[in-house]
Short mmCIF file of the C-alpha atoms (twelve columns), coordinates in Angstrom:
data_MODEL
# 
_entry.id   MODEL 
# 
loop_
_atom_site.group_PDB 
_atom_site.id 
_atom_site.type_symbol 
_atom_site.label_atom_id 
_atom_site.label_alt_id 
_atom_site.label_comp_id 
_atom_site.label_asym_id 
_atom_site.label_seq_id 
_atom_site.Cartn_x 
_atom_site.Cartn_y 
_atom_site.Cartn_z 
_atom_site.pdbx_PDB_model_num 
ATOM 1  C CA . MET A 1  0.000   0.000   0.000   1 
ATOM 2  C CA . TRP A 2  1.319   3.397   -1.010  1 
ATOM 3  C CA . THR A 3  0.664   6.828   0.395   1 
ATOM 4  C CA . LEU A 4  -0.255  9.368   -2.256  1 
ATOM 5  C CA . GLN A 5  3.021   11.242  -1.826  1 
ATOM 6  C CA . ASP A 6  5.075   8.030   -2.133  1 
ATOM 7  C CA . ALA A 7  3.070   6.923   -5.164  1 
ATOM 8  C CA . LYS A 8  3.710   10.282  -6.859  1 
ATOM 9  C CA . ASN A 9  7.424   10.117  -6.068  1 
ATOM 10 C CA . ARG A 10 7.775   6.513   -7.248  1 
ATOM 11 C CA . PHE A 11 5.079   6.354   -9.919  1 
ATOM 12 C CA . SER A 12 7.238   4.201   -12.218 1 
ATOM 13 C CA . ALA A 13 7.526   1.563   -9.477  1 
ATOM 14 C CA . VAL A 14 3.755   1.675   -8.915  1 
ATOM 15 C CA . VAL A 15 3.132   1.131   -12.639 1 
ATOM 16 C CA . GLU A 16 5.733   -1.647  -12.902 1 
ATOM 17 C CA . ALA A 17 4.165   -3.525  -9.972  1 
ATOM 18 C CA . ALA A 18 0.687   -3.116  -11.492 1 
ATOM 19 C CA . LEU A 19 1.956   -4.414  -14.841 1 
ATOM 20 C CA . ALA A 20 3.422   -7.415  -13.010 1 
ATOM 21 C CA . GLY A 21 -0.135  -8.318  -11.999 1 
ATOM 22 C CA . VAL A 22 -0.186  -6.896  -8.482  1 
ATOM 23 C CA . PRO A 23 -2.810  -4.151  -8.039  1 
ATOM 24 C CA . GLN A 24 -1.355  -1.197  -6.147  1 
ATOM 25 C CA . GLU A 25 -3.471  0.486   -3.481  1 
ATOM 26 C CA . VAL A 26 -2.920  4.179   -2.831  1 
ATOM 27 C CA . THR A 27 -4.129  6.005   0.268   1 
ATOM 28 C CA . ARG A 28 -4.819  9.692   0.785   1 
ATOM 29 C CA . ARG A 29 -4.858  11.125  4.295   1 
ATOM 30 C CA . GLY A 30 -4.694  7.590   5.664   1 
ATOM 31 C CA . LYS A 31 -7.808  6.347   3.856   1 
ATOM 32 C CA . PRO A 32 -7.941  4.069   0.789   1 
ATOM 33 C CA . ALA A 33 -8.277  6.270   -2.297  1 
ATOM 34 C CA . VAL A 34 -7.499  4.396   -5.528  1 
ATOM 35 C CA . VAL A 35 -6.160  1.173   -6.947  1 
ATOM 36 C CA . VAL A 36 -3.728  1.144   -9.866  1 
ATOM 37 C CA . LEU A 37 -3.946  -1.967  -12.008 1 
ATOM 38 C CA . SER A 38 -2.834  -3.017  -15.452 1 
ATOM 39 C CA . ALA A 39 -4.956  -2.279  -18.508 1 
ATOM 40 C CA . ASP A 40 -5.370  -6.033  -19.093 1 
ATOM 41 C CA . ASP A 41 -6.718  -6.540  -15.563 1 
ATOM 42 C CA . TYR A 42 -9.046  -3.568  -16.005 1 
ATOM 43 C CA . ARG A 43 -10.440 -4.921  -19.306 1 
ATOM 44 C CA . ARG A 44 -10.911 -8.345  -17.703 1 
ATOM 45 C CA . LEU A 45 -12.881 -6.773  -14.853 1 
ATOM 46 C CA . LEU A 46 -15.041 -4.783  -17.270 1 
ATOM 47 C CA . LYS A 47 -15.736 -7.842  -19.399 1 
ATOM 48 C CA . GLY A 48 -16.720 -9.883  -16.340 1 
ATOM 49 C CA . ALA A 49 -19.017 -7.136  -15.061 1 
ATOM 50 C CA . ALA A 50 -20.675 -6.707  -18.464 1 
ATOM 51 C CA . ALA A 51 -21.257 -10.452 -18.774 1 
ATOM 52 C CA . ALA A 52 -22.897 -10.616 -15.338 1 
ATOM 53 C CA . ARG A 53 -25.112 -7.578  -15.947 1 
ATOM 54 C CA . GLU A 54 -28.546 -8.016  -17.445 1 
ATOM 55 C CA . SER A 55 -30.031 -5.494  -19.829 1 
ATOM 56 C CA . PHE A 56 -32.267 -2.730  -18.517 1 
ATOM 57 C CA . ALA A 57 -35.259 -4.309  -20.276 1 
ATOM 58 C CA . GLU A 58 -34.547 -7.665  -18.581 1 
ATOM 59 C CA . HIS A 59 -34.267 -5.861  -15.253 1 
ATOM 60 C CA . LEU A 60 -37.694 -4.246  -15.706 1 
ATOM 61 C CA . LEU A 61 -39.289 -7.490  -16.876 1 
ATOM 62 C CA . ALA A 62 -37.981 -9.265  -13.768 1 
ATOM 63 C CA . PHE A 63 -40.280 -7.219  -11.514 1 
ATOM 64 C CA . PRO A 64 -43.305 -9.196  -10.348 1 
ATOM 65 C CA . ALA A 65 -46.465 -8.099  -12.110 1 
ATOM 66 C CA . PRO A 66 -49.574 -7.613  -9.979  1 
ATOM 67 C CA . GLU A 67 -52.446 -9.880  -10.838 1 
ATOM 68 C CA . ILE A 68 -55.408 -7.941  -12.215 1 
ATOM 69 C CA . GLU A 69 -58.965 -9.091  -11.626 1 
ATOM 70 C CA . ALA A 70 -61.740 -8.529  -14.137 1 
ATOM 71 C CA . SER A 71 -62.928 -5.458  -12.197 1 
ATOM 72 C CA . GLY A 72 -59.538 -3.794  -12.628 1 
ATOM 73 C CA . ILE A 73 -58.663 -4.041  -8.932  1 
ATOM 74 C CA . GLU A 74 -55.446 -5.799  -8.014  1 
ATOM 75 C CA . ALA A 75 -55.766 -9.194  -6.358  1 
ATOM 76 C CA . THR A 76 -54.196 -7.720  -3.233  1 
ATOM 77 C CA . GLY A 77 -57.345 -5.685  -2.710  1 
ATOM 78 C CA . ILE A 78 -55.577 -2.396  -3.209  1 
ATOM 79 C CA . GLY A 79 -57.170 -0.606  -6.094  1 
ATOM 80 C CA . ARG A 80 -56.556 2.682   -7.748  1 
ATOM 81 C CA . ALA A 81 -57.374 5.744   -5.693  1 
ATOM 82 C CA . GLU A 82 -60.543 7.578   -6.718  1 
ATOM 83 C CA . VAL A 83 -59.394 11.161  -7.180  1 
ATOM 84 C CA . ARG A 84 -61.519 13.852  -8.738  1 
ATOM 85 C CA . PRO A 85 -60.037 16.996  -10.242 1 
ATOM 86 C CA . ARG A 86 -60.693 20.198  -8.365  1 
ATOM 87 C CA . ASP A 87 -62.677 23.021  -9.823  1 
ATOM 88 C CA . VAL A 88 -60.496 25.771  -11.235 1 
ATOM 89 C CA . ARG A 89 -61.759 29.134  -12.405 1 
ATOM 90 C CA . PHE A 90 -59.903 30.862  -15.213 1 
# 
């Protein structure tokens, strides 16, 4: 783990270690800030994340649909609120 100042001073060593396959963690003010990793590792992570992610349409279709009775009221007994528009004078 590198402090930000050390990572700036020895950036070549940080990059060399990342290229060797060892992700390099950098802290700022004592807290984890970033991880430097090789471009190949980054692409591999992106590819894995994209493969595991479903499309937005699949995400929406995965939501359970409420069952609708013939009267238009959901099977749960919760129907649509009866709201009437208010009178407005122009």
